[in-house]
PAMI-368213 format. One line per 10 residues: number of its first residue (from 1); their letters; for each residue x, z, y of N, C-alpha, C. Coordinates in steps of 0.1 Angstrom, whole numbers. Each point is the difference from the previous one (the first is absolute). Example, Ala and Ser with C-alpha at 12.3 -4.5 7.8 and 13.67 -1.06 7.14 Angstrom:
2
1 = AS = 132,78,-57,-9,0,12,9,0,12  -4,-7,11,9,0,11,-8,8,11
END
This chain:
441
1 = MPERAGTDDG = -92,2114,346,-7,-10,5,-7,-6,-12  -12,-1,2,-7,-10,-15,7,-11,1  -1,-5,-15,6,-10,-4,-9,-14,1  6,-11,9,-8,-10,1,-3,-11,-13  -9,-5,6,-10,-8,-13,-4,-14,10  4,-12,-8,-3,-11,3,-10,-9,-6  -2,-10,5,-16,-9,-1,3,-9,-8  -6,-8,-3,0,-14,-4,4,-9,14  -8,4,8,4,-11,15,16,2,2  4,8,-1,17,5,0,1,16,13
11 = RLFEYPFDFE = -12,3,7,0,10,8,2,12,-5  6,13,7,2,12,-3,-11,7,5  -4,11,-9,-7,8,11,9,17,-2  -2,3,11,4,14,-1,-1,10,-10  -14,3,-6,-9,9,-4,-8,-6,-11  7,1,-14,-7,-8,-10,-8,7,-11  -7,13,10,-7,2,-10,-13,5,10  -12,10,-6,-16,1,6,1,11,2  6,7,18,0,11,4,-11,9,-3  -11,-6,0,-11,8,0,-2,6,-12
21 = AYIQERMKEI = 0,-8,-15,0,2,-9,10,11,-7  14,-1,8,6,9,-2,-2,16,5  -7,0,11,-3,13,6,-9,5,-3  -9,-7,-8,-11,6,-8,6,5,-14  8,-7,-2,4,6,-16,12,13,2  4,1,7,14,11,5,-15,12,6  -11,-1,4,-9,10,7,-4,3,-14  -3,-5,-10,-4,9,-13,10,11,-3  11,-3,6,6,10,-5,-3,15,10  -6,2,9,-1,9,4,-15,8,-5
31 = DDWDERRFAK = 0,12,-5,-10,7,-9,-8,10,12  1,2,11,-7,0,10,-12,-6,1  -12,0,3,-4,-8,6,-3,-5,14  -1,17,8,-1,-3,14,10,-8,2  14,5,-5,13,-9,5,2,-12,-3  -6,-4,-9,1,-13,-2,-9,-9,7  -15,9,5,-9,-10,9,8,1,15  8,8,4,7,2,10,14,-16,0  4,0,-12,8,-8,-1,-5,-13,0  -13,-1,-3,-3,-16,-2,-5,-2,14
41 = TVLLDGLLRV = -3,11,10,-2,-5,11,15,-4,10  8,12,-2,14,-9,6,2,-10,-6  4,-1,-12,5,-14,-6,-8,-12,-1  -11,0,-1,-11,-12,-5,-2,-3,16  -11,6,11,0,0,7,10,-2,9  13,4,2,13,1,9,10,-8,-1  7,5,-9,9,-6,-5,-4,-15,-8  -5,-1,-3,-6,-12,-7,-2,-7,8  -6,-2,11,-6,-8,12,14,-4,7  12,12,3,13,-6,5,4,-12,-8
51 = MRVTEEKYRR = 1,7,-12,7,-10,-12,-5,-17,0  -17,0,3,-3,-15,1,2,-4,12  3,8,11,2,-9,11,14,-1,1  8,9,-4,17,-8,-2,3,-12,-7  -9,2,-12,-5,-13,-10,-2,-11,7  -12,-1,7,-2,-10,9,9,-5,11  5,11,7,16,-7,7,9,-7,-2  1,6,-16,11,-8,-8,-2,-12,-1  -9,-4,-3,-9,-8,-8,-2,-15,13  -2,7,13,0,-12,11,12,0,3
61 = LEERVYSEIE = 11,8,1,14,1,2,8,-14,-10  -7,4,-11,8,-9,-10,-9,-17,-1  -12,0,5,-7,-11,3,10,-7,13  4,6,11,8,-4,9,13,-6,-2  7,5,-10,12,-2,-2,-6,-12,-8  -6,-3,-11,1,-14,-6,-3,-10,7  -12,3,11,-4,-10,10,11,-7,4  9,12,8,8,-6,6,13,-9,1  2,3,-19,7,-7,-5,-3,-10,-11  -15,-3,0,-2,-11,-10,1,-11,2
71 = NEISRYAIQS = 3,-6,-13,8,-12,1,-10,-13,1  -3,-4,14,-5,-12,5,0,-14,-1  12,-2,-14,0,-7,-7,-6,-9,-11  -9,11,-3,-12,-1,-12,-10,-7,6  -2,-2,12,-11,-7,9,4,-15,-7  15,-2,-7,5,-17,1,3,-1,-11  -6,7,-11,6,-6,-11,-10,-10,-3  10,-11,-5,-10,-14,-7,0,0,-15  -12,-4,-2,-6,1,-15,-5,-13,-5  3,-5,-10,-5,-14,-5,-3,-2,-14
81 = TVISRGDYDP = -8,-8,-3,-3,-7,-12,-3,-15,1  -7,-5,-13,2,-13,-2,-13,-1,-5  -8,-11,1,-13,-3,-2,-2,-11,-5  -10,-8,-6,-8,-12,-2,-4,-4,12  -1,-9,5,-2,-7,15,-17,1,-1  -9,-3,-13,-9,-1,-2,-7,18,1  6,8,0,-3,11,-2,5,10,13  0,-9,9,1,10,14,-12,7,5  2,10,5,-11,6,5,1,4,15  -8,-9,11,3,1,13,-9,14,5
91 = TNTTLFPICM = -3,9,-6,-5,12,5,6,11,-1  15,-6,-8,7,11,-2,7,4,11  2,11,9,7,1,13,13,7,-4  6,4,-11,14,1,-3,9,-9,-2  -4,-14,-9,11,-7,-4,-5,-16,5  12,-3,8,-5,-17,5,11,-11,-6  -3,-10,0,9,-12,2,13,-1,6  10,-2,-9,9,5,8,3,-17,10  -7,-14,-8,-2,-9,11,-15,-3,-4  -7,0,12,-16,-4,-3,-1,-16,-1
101 = DDLAPPAPDL = 11,-6,0,-2,-15,-2,-2,0,-19  8,13,-6,-2,-3,-17,-15,6,-7  -8,-2,12,-15,3,-5,-4,-15,-3  4,-12,6,-4,-13,-1,7,-9,-11  0,1,-9,12,-12,-12,3,-11,10  10,-1,-2,9,-16,9,-6,-11,-4  -1,-7,7,-8,-15,-3,11,-11,4  10,0,-8,12,-13,0,-4,-10,3  9,-9,14,-5,-15,1,15,-5,-5  -5,-11,-6,12,-11,-5,9,-1,9
111 = ASVLETAGQG = -5,-8,11,11,0,4,11,6,7  -6,12,6,8,11,4,8,6,-8  -5,-1,-16,10,6,-12,13,-10,1  -6,-15,-4,13,-7,-3,10,-1,16  -8,5,11,9,-3,9,11,12,2  -4,14,-2,11,13,-1,3,2,-9  -2,-7,-14,4,-3,-16,19,5,3  5,6,-6,13,11,-2,7,2,14  -11,1,12,5,5,12,1,15,1  7,10,11,-1,12,-2,-16,6,2
121 = DACPLETRYF = -5,-11,11,-15,8,2,-12,-10,-13  6,-2,-10,-6,-6,-8,-17,7,0  -15,-10,1,-12,5,-2,-1,9,-13  -5,10,4,-1,9,-15,-13,-4,-8  4,-4,-14,-13,-7,-6,-7,11,-5  7,14,-3,-12,11,-6,11,10,1  -3,14,-1,4,10,-1,0,7,-13  9,6,-8,-3,6,-10,6,14,-3  -3,8,-5,5,11,-2,2,3,-16  9,0,-2,13,6,-13,1,15,-4
131 = RCDAAACRRL = -14,5,-9,4,11,-7,12,4,-5  10,-1,1,11,2,-10,10,10,8  11,3,-3,10,12,5,9,-8,11  4,7,8,12,-3,10,9,-11,-2  5,5,-14,10,-9,-10,-6,-14,0  -8,-1,-3,-4,-14,-7,-7,-6,16  -8,4,9,3,-3,16,13,-10,4  9,10,-2,11,-3,6,8,-12,-9  -1,-3,-11,1,-11,-9,-10,-13,4  -11,3,1,-9,-11,6,7,-6,13
141 = GERAVFRGSI = 4,11,11,2,-4,10,15,-13,1  5,6,-14,14,-7,2,-2,-16,-9  -13,2,-7,-4,-12,-9,-1,-12,9  -10,5,6,-8,-7,16,-11,-11,-5  7,-14,-3,-4,-7,-5,-5,-3,-11  -13,-8,-2,-6,-2,-12,-8,-10,1  -3,-5,-12,-8,-17,-2,-11,1,-3  -8,-10,4,-14,-3,-3,-5,-13,8  -12,-3,4,-10,-12,5,-4,5,12  -5,-11,9,-10,-1,6,-12,-11,-4
151 = QTDQGSCPAR = -11,6,2,-14,-11,-3,-5,-5,16  1,-12,-3,-11,0,8,-14,-12,-3  -7,-3,7,-8,-12,-5,4,-15,0  15,-1,-3,10,-10,-2,6,2,-14  0,11,-2,9,6,-16,4,10,3  9,2,-9,11,12,0,16,-3,2  5,6,9,13,-4,4,8,13,-4  14,-3,-14,7,13,1,7,4,12  4,14,3,6,7,10,4,12,-2  10,4,10,4,12,-5,-3,10,13
161 = FRLTRARRYR = -2,11,-5,-4,13,13,8,12,-1  -2,3,15,11,9,0,-8,20,2  7,11,-5,-9,9,2,13,10,5  -11,3,16,12,9,8,-9,13,0  6,11,5,-10,11,2,-5,-1,10  -13,5,3,-11,-2,11,3,1,13  4,-4,7,7,-2,14,-8,8,12  -16,1,-1,-8,5,11,-1,12,-5  4,11,-12,2,7,-5,11,9,6  10,-8,-3,13,5,7,0,-1,14
171 = DALSHLYDLF = -2,-11,7,-5,3,15,-7,12,3  -10,3,-4,-10,12,-1,9,14,0  7,-1,-9,8,12,-1,10,0,10  7,-11,6,10,-2,11,-6,10,14  -15,-8,-2,-5,5,16,-2,12,-3  -4,8,-9,-6,12,0,13,5,5  13,-2,-7,13,7,3,-1,-2,17  -3,-8,6,3,-3,10,-9,8,13  -12,1,-4,-10,9,2,3,18,1  4,0,-10,4,17,0,11,1,11
181 = LYNAIPWTTV = 10,-8,1,11,-2,3,-4,3,20  -11,-8,4,-8,-5,14,-4,11,2  -8,9,-10,-9,12,3,7,12,-3  17,-2,-3,10,13,-1,-9,10,-10  -2,-9,-12,-7,11,-10,13,1,-11  4,6,-10,12,2,-6,-5,-10,-15  9,-9,0,-2,-10,-13,-4,6,-17  -11,2,-4,11,6,-17,-8,-14,-6  11,-3,-14,0,-12,-9,-16,-4,-3  -3,-10,1,-16,-2,-4,4,-6,-12
191 = NSCYLDKFFD = -10,6,-11,-1,0,-13,-3,-16,-2  10,-11,-2,-10,-13,-3,3,-4,-13  -2,6,-10,0,-7,-15,-10,-7,-4  -11,3,8,-13,-12,-3,5,-13,10  2,0,12,3,-13,9,16,-3,-7  11,0,-4,9,-3,-4,-5,-8,-12  -10,-2,-6,-4,-8,-11,-12,-12,3  6,-2,11,-13,-9,3,10,-13,6  -1,-11,-6,9,-15,-1,-12,-11,8  7,-4,6,-8,-15,8,4,-14,-8
201 = LSLEAVEEEP = -8,-5,-8,5,-10,-6,-3,-13,5  11,-9,5,-1,-12,11,7,-12,-10  -3,-12,9,5,-15,-8,11,2,3  10,-3,-11,13,-3,8,0,-11,-4  -2,-15,-7,3,-15,0,-10,-2,-8  -3,-17,4,-6,-7,-17,7,-10,0  0,-5,-16,7,-11,-1,-6,-17,7  -14,4,-2,-3,-15,7,-14,6,6  0,-5,12,-9,6,9,-12,-7,0  -10,3,2,-16,-7,-2,-3,-4,12
211 = GPDAKWLGFQ = -11,-11,-3,-3,-7,11,-4,6,16  1,-9,11,-7,10,11,-11,3,1  -7,-7,-7,-19,3,1,-1,10,-11  10,10,-11,0,3,-9,-6,18,4  -13,5,-7,-4,15,4,7,10,-11  2,7,7,7,15,-9,-14,5,-9  7,-1,-13,-13,6,-9,10,17,-4  10,-2,-4,0,15,-4,17,-1,-6  6,12,-8,16,-2,-3,3,4,-13  7,-1,-6,2,3,-15,14,4,2
221 = VDLEEWEQFA = 6,18,-4,15,0,0,4,11,-8  11,-2,-13,4,5,-9,4,17,6  0,7,-2,8,14,5,10,3,-11  -2,-5,-12,8,3,-9,-3,14,-5  11,12,1,-1,7,-6,-10,11,11  2,-5,9,-9,12,13,-13,-5,-3  -6,-9,-8,-15,0,0,-6,8,0  2,8,-11,-7,10,-5,-6,12,5  9,1,16,4,9,11,-14,-5,8  0,-14,7,-2,-5,11,-15,6,0
231 = QPDQIPLWNL = -7,2,14,-9,2,0,-5,-5,15  -15,-11,0,1,-6,13,-12,11,5  -3,-4,8,-12,3,12,1,16,2  12,9,2,3,13,1,7,-2,13  -9,15,8,5,-1,12,6,15,3  10,2,11,5,14,0,-13,7,12  1,12,-2,-6,8,13,9,11,2  -1,4,12,1,15,6,-4,5,12  5,10,2,-10,14,9,4,-5,15  3,-17,3,4,3,14,-15,-14,5
241 = EEISFSSKDF = -5,6,10,-11,-7,6,2,-8,15  1,-13,2,3,0,12,-15,-2,13  4,8,8,-14,4,11,9,-7,14  -12,3,9,2,-5,13,-7,8,11  3,0,12,-6,12,6,3,-9,15  -7,5,9,1,-3,16,-4,10,9  1,-3,10,3,12,11,-15,1,5  -5,15,1,-8,4,4,-4,11,11  2,8,-1,0,11,12,9,-7,8  -2,11,13,9,-4,16,15,10,-4
251 = VMPCIDSRDY = 10,-8,1,14,5,-2,4,6,15  8,11,-1,6,1,12,18,-3,-5  7,-5,13,12,-4,-1,8,9,-1  14,3,-13,9,8,1,5,4,13  -1,13,1,12,8,11,11,-13,5  9,5,-11,17,-8,-2,1,-14,3  -11,-7,-2,1,-12,-1,-12,-13,5  3,-12,0,-12,-3,1,-8,-6,-11  -2,6,-10,-5,-2,-14,-13,6,-2  -8,-5,-6,-10,8,-7,-2,5,-13
261 = EHELPIAEFG = -4,14,1,-1,3,-15,-14,0,-10  -1,-9,-7,-16,-3,-10,2,8,-10  -5,7,-6,-4,2,-14,-9,-4,-10  11,-3,-10,-10,-7,-11,-9,11,-8  -13,-4,1,-12,6,-5,-1,-2,-15  8,11,-2,5,8,-16,-17,6,-6  -4,5,13,-12,7,-4,-11,-11,-7  2,-11,3,-12,-11,-1,7,-4,-14  12,-2,-5,3,-6,-16,0,14,-8  5,12,7,0,10,-13,10,9,5
271 = EENGYLVERN = 1,16,4,13,3,6,10,4,-15  -7,-1,-6,15,6,-17,4,-11,-5  2,-15,6,8,-10,-1,10,1,6  12,-6,-5,10,-6,9,-3,-14,10  10,-2,9,-7,-10,9,14,-8,1  1,-12,-1,13,-6,5,-8,-13,12  13,0,10,-6,-12,9,7,-11,0  -5,-11,2,7,-12,-5,12,-1,16  9,-8,-3,8,-4,10,-6,-5,9  4,3,16,-3,-4,7,5,-1,14
281 = TEITGIRREP = -2,-16,6,7,7,14,-4,4,14  -17,1,-4,-5,8,12,-2,15,-7  11,7,-8,0,13,-2,15,2,1  0,11,9,15,3,5,6,16,-9  -10,6,-5,3,14,-6,-11,5,-8  1,8,-10,-5,7,-11,0,14,3  -12,6,6,6,15,-9,-14,5,-7  8,10,-6,-12,7,-11,-5,15,4  -16,3,2,0,17,1,-12,1,-7  2,14,-7,-11,-1,-6,-13,-1,5
291 = GRILLRSPSE = -6,-10,-16,-13,-8,4,-3,-13,3  11,-4,10,1,-10,9,13,-9,-1  1,-11,3,14,-11,6,-4,-7,7  7,3,12,3,-6,12,5,-10,1  0,-12,7,4,-8,0,4,-6,14  17,-4,6,0,0,14,2,-18,-1  -8,-3,11,1,-13,5,1,-6,12  2,-11,11,-1,-2,12,-13,-3,3  -9,-10,-12,-13,-2,1,-6,14,5  -15,-1,8,-8,11,-3,-12,-2,-7
301 = TFENWVGYRV = -3,-16,-5,-11,-3,-9,12,-6,-12  -13,-3,-12,9,-7,-9,-8,-1,-10  -3,-12,-9,-5,-5,-12,5,-1,-15  -7,1,-7,6,-3,-14,13,4,-1  5,12,4,11,2,-8,-1,7,-16  11,-9,-2,2,3,-16,5,13,-7  -6,10,-10,5,9,-3,0,1,-19  -1,8,-3,2,-1,-16,-8,13,-1  -6,6,-12,-6,11,-5,8,3,-13  4,10,1,7,3,-14,-10,15,-8
311 = VPGPSAHSLR = -7,-7,-11,-6,9,-5,6,12,-12  0,11,8,11,11,-12,-5,1,-14  -14,-3,-2,-3,-1,-10,-6,16,-5  -3,5,-13,-1,-10,-13,-8,-12,2  8,-12,-4,-11,-15,1,-9,6,-12  -11,-9,0,-12,1,-5,3,-14,-11  -7,3,-10,2,-12,-11,-13,-5,4  0,-11,-1,-16,-9,-3,-2,-8,-15  -11,-3,-3,-1,-7,-12,9,-6,-1  9,0,-16,5,-13,-3,17,1,7
321 = YADPVVSNRK = 2,12,8,10,2,3,11,7,-9  9,-5,-9,-1,4,-15,18,4,6  8,-5,3,12,4,2,5,15,10  6,11,-5,2,10,12,6,-4,11  -3,7,7,5,-1,14,16,9,4  8,-9,3,15,7,2,0,4,15  10,9,0,0,8,17,14,-1,1  5,0,12,11,8,1,1,12,8  -13,10,1,-6,9,2,10,13,-5  5,8,6,10,15,-3,-11,8,-4
331 = KQTFLSSCIN = 3,10,-12,-6,11,-1,2,10,15  -5,9,4,1,6,11,3,17,-8  9,6,6,4,16,-2,6,-1,11  2,16,0,4,3,18,13,2,-1  9,1,-12,14,-5,3,3,-16,4  -7,-11,-9,-1,-8,8,-2,-7,14  -10,9,6,-6,1,11,10,4,11  6,12,-4,9,4,7,13,-9,2  6,-6,-13,9,-8,4,1,-14,7  -15,-9,-1,-2,-9,6,-1,8,15
341 = HLGGRLHTRA = -2,12,4,-4,-3,13,15,4,8  5,8,-7,13,6,3,11,-13,2  -3,-12,-9,8,-15,-2,16,2,-6  1,16,-13,9,-2,-3,-2,-1,-17  15,0,-7,-2,-5,-10,12,11,-9  -4,5,-13,7,8,-6,15,-3,-9  -6,-16,-5,13,-5,-3,4,4,-14  -8,10,-7,-2,5,-15,-6,-8,-12  6,7,-12,-10,-9,-8,-16,6,-2  1,12,4,-15,3,1,-8,-8,13
351 = DLFRRVEELE = 10,-3,7,-10,-3,12,-7,-16,-4  13,-7,-8,-3,-12,0,-8,-2,-13  -2,11,-10,-11,2,-10,-13,1,6  -2,6,15,-13,3,5,-2,-13,5  8,-8,8,-2,-9,6,-9,-16,-10  7,2,-10,-5,-11,-12,-13,8,-6  -4,16,-1,-13,5,-4,-7,-5,7  0,4,17,-9,-5,11,-4,-14,-4  4,-9,-5,-7,-14,1,-11,-1,-11  -9,-8,5,-17,1,-15,8,-12,-13
361 = IQEYIRVKGF = 11,7,-7,7,-9,-11,-2,4,-14  -13,14,4,5,12,-17,-12,-12,-11  -7,-6,6,-9,-6,-9,8,-10,-11  14,-3,6,3,-11,-7,17,1,-4  4,7,13,19,1,-3,-3,17,2  14,8,-4,7,12,3,13,-7,1  10,8,11,12,2,2,5,8,-13  12,-5,-5,6,5,-12,13,10,7  10,-4,8,13,1,6,5,-8,9  10,4,5,6,-7,10,19,4,-2
371 = SLLDADADCP = 3,-16,4,16,2,-1,5,-6,11  12,3,4,10,-9,6,12,-10,-3  1,-14,5,6,-6,-10,8,-5,14  15,-4,-4,6,-10,10,-8,-15,4  6,-1,11,-7,-13,6,2,-15,-6  12,1,-12,-5,-11,-7,0,-2,-12  -7,14,-3,-9,2,-17,-11,-12,-3  2,-2,-14,-11,-14,-3,-12,8,4  -13,-5,6,-13,3,0,-8,-12,-1  -13,6,-6,-8,-12,-4,-9,-2,18
381 = PLDDMNWFAK = -2,-15,-1,-6,-5,18,-14,8,-1  -3,3,11,-8,6,4,-13,-6,12  -8,-7,1,-9,-5,15,-2,12,8  7,0,14,-5,9,11,-17,-2,3  -11,6,3,-7,-1,6,-4,2,10  12,4,9,3,1,16,9,-12,0  0,-11,-4,6,-9,1,3,-7,15  -5,2,5,-3,-2,15,5,8,9  7,10,1,2,9,5,14,5,-4  11,-8,0,14,1,-4,8,6,7
391 = DELFPLDKRR = 7,10,-4,11,7,7,12,-10,2  1,-6,10,13,-12,5,13,9,1  -3,14,7,18,3,8,7,2,-21  -5,5,-8,8,6,-7,-3,-5,-14  7,-11,-3,0,-7,-13,-3,10,-13  -10,-2,-7,0,5,-13,5,-4,-12  6,-7,2,12,-2,-16,13,11,7  1,5,11,11,11,-2,-5,13,1  -10,1,-4,-5,16,-1,1,5,-14  0,13,1,-5,4,-16,-13,-3,-7
401 = ILYIEFTAND = -2,0,-12,-11,0,-4,-10,15,-8  -11,-2,9,-11,11,-5,-6,-9,-12  2,3,-10,-4,-2,-16,-13,10,-2  -11,-6,0,-15,9,-1,-5,-7,-17  1,13,-8,-7,-3,-13,-13,3,1  -13,-10,-3,-12,3,-4,-5,0,-16  -9,6,-3,-10,-1,-14,-11,-4,4  -8,-8,-7,-14,-5,-2,-7,5,-8  -13,5,11,-9,8,-8,-10,-9,-13  0,-13,4,-4,-11,-11,9,-12,1
411 = PSCYLNDAMV = 7,2,-11,12,-16,1,-7,-12,3  -12,-4,-3,-8,-9,0,-6,-6,7  2,8,15,-6,-3,14,7,-6,7  -3,-15,4,5,-5,7,8,0,14  -10,14,6,6,2,12,14,10,2  3,3,-13,14,13,1,8,-3,7  4,-14,-3,10,-3,7,5,-2,14  -19,-6,4,3,1,15,-1,15,8  -8,8,-8,2,10,4,16,8,6  6,-6,-12,19,4,4,2,-3,14
421 = QFVVSQIQLD = -1,-14,4,1,-6,3,-6,11,16  -12,2,1,-5,3,11,8,17,3  1,5,-12,8,15,0,14,-3,7  9,-8,-7,14,-3,6,0,-7,17  -9,-8,-1,-2,-4,16,-4,10,8  -11,12,-1,3,7,11,11,11,-3  8,5,-9,8,7,2,14,-8,5  -1,-14,1,10,-7,6,-2,2,16  -12,1,6,-3,2,13,4,15,3  4,11,-3,0,11,-2,19,4,0
431 = EGEYRCTGVL = 5,-11,-11,13,3,-3,7,-12,-1  3,1,17,7,-12,7,15,0,-5  7,12,-3,12,-2,-4,6,-5,-19  -17,-5,-6,5,-1,-14,-9,-16,0  5,-6,-9,-6,-9,-6,-14,6,-13  -6,-2,-1,-10,6,-11,-7,-12,-2  1,6,-16,-4,-10,-12,-6,8,-10  -10,-3,-6,-2,6,-13,-9,-10,-10  0,11,-13,-4,-7,-14,-6,6,-9  -11,-9,-6,-10,9,-10,8,5,-16
441 = V = 0,10,-3,8,2,-9,-7,5,-14
END
């Protein structure tokens, strides 16, 4: 049996050599020219055609096997980056603002700012991006309150300001998780290394309130050691776009109920994309078929139903989009596709290495090793990027610890420890019997 050979895309071919060249070479061993002509007729015009037909049938069978176990989750990979607000390119069809309100800078109203000062729903004065590692952002969140002043047309007033993680981006992630559950799409940890570094700056208190007729002019705040990392006018982008659609075609009622089946017009928005349908009381069921998505509803017609288009990438970089795009996409191999299709886990060290190496982290960090520790072992704290999807049935502090060590390719990169958080958060989803943590060594 011929030896199998591999290719860069992981596929295997039964015959790794050129049969025509092989036959031509072997025919040179025939000294008699008449016999050589006869052999050429039989082998090249007969057997070689049979071999080519056989290879074509193998190729079609291979494509059929791959298409049957193709990982549909790759259509729902979430990518993100951060840019300056003024550099946003509305013609870019792959990256969109997480919050459209970010495109217009906030215009604080003094009365609203003073009224909500110190409250949980305080009016944000500004959102700043902190270009520092996750440990510094954690200390920043613990420090929270900073001194400064507000400026009005009546003068300057000493004040205190509070920094909190930007709630709208955390709400967007939590909403995305709910969308995946509603649409029956398996959840994969979103790499939120950029989103976790956005903080809202709000007024905590003023020592002396300005007069009722005062007009807002601005503010100043001393962020101490974090001042060097703070960047205003930055906004995050991701490859998720909100769309709306309405009924257009005549629909037939379902045979087994009073509902109607409406087809989401994915051809209009691009068949290569992934689609999520917003939760809707009029929708009683969602069914996915090759090339179409069917929505069951008691309504015969509808207008402006909301959905989301996930552009699987690669994302296009517009002018001045300087920061790299991070993604939760996994490398697709035949082995990983089979395992995902069958829904099983090998639970071996090799499989754990494979799952880590599938993630797009090699530019930043690499896994060094694993170890199992007792539940009471002392481990460094690590924020979970799936903070909205907690396992409430079994407490984490009672589980043994899966301790993962990483090395950084560039120790000066401020995203390294956030990439560790991303990997550990994803492994925690897969390994529910352990409490997963990780560290850079």
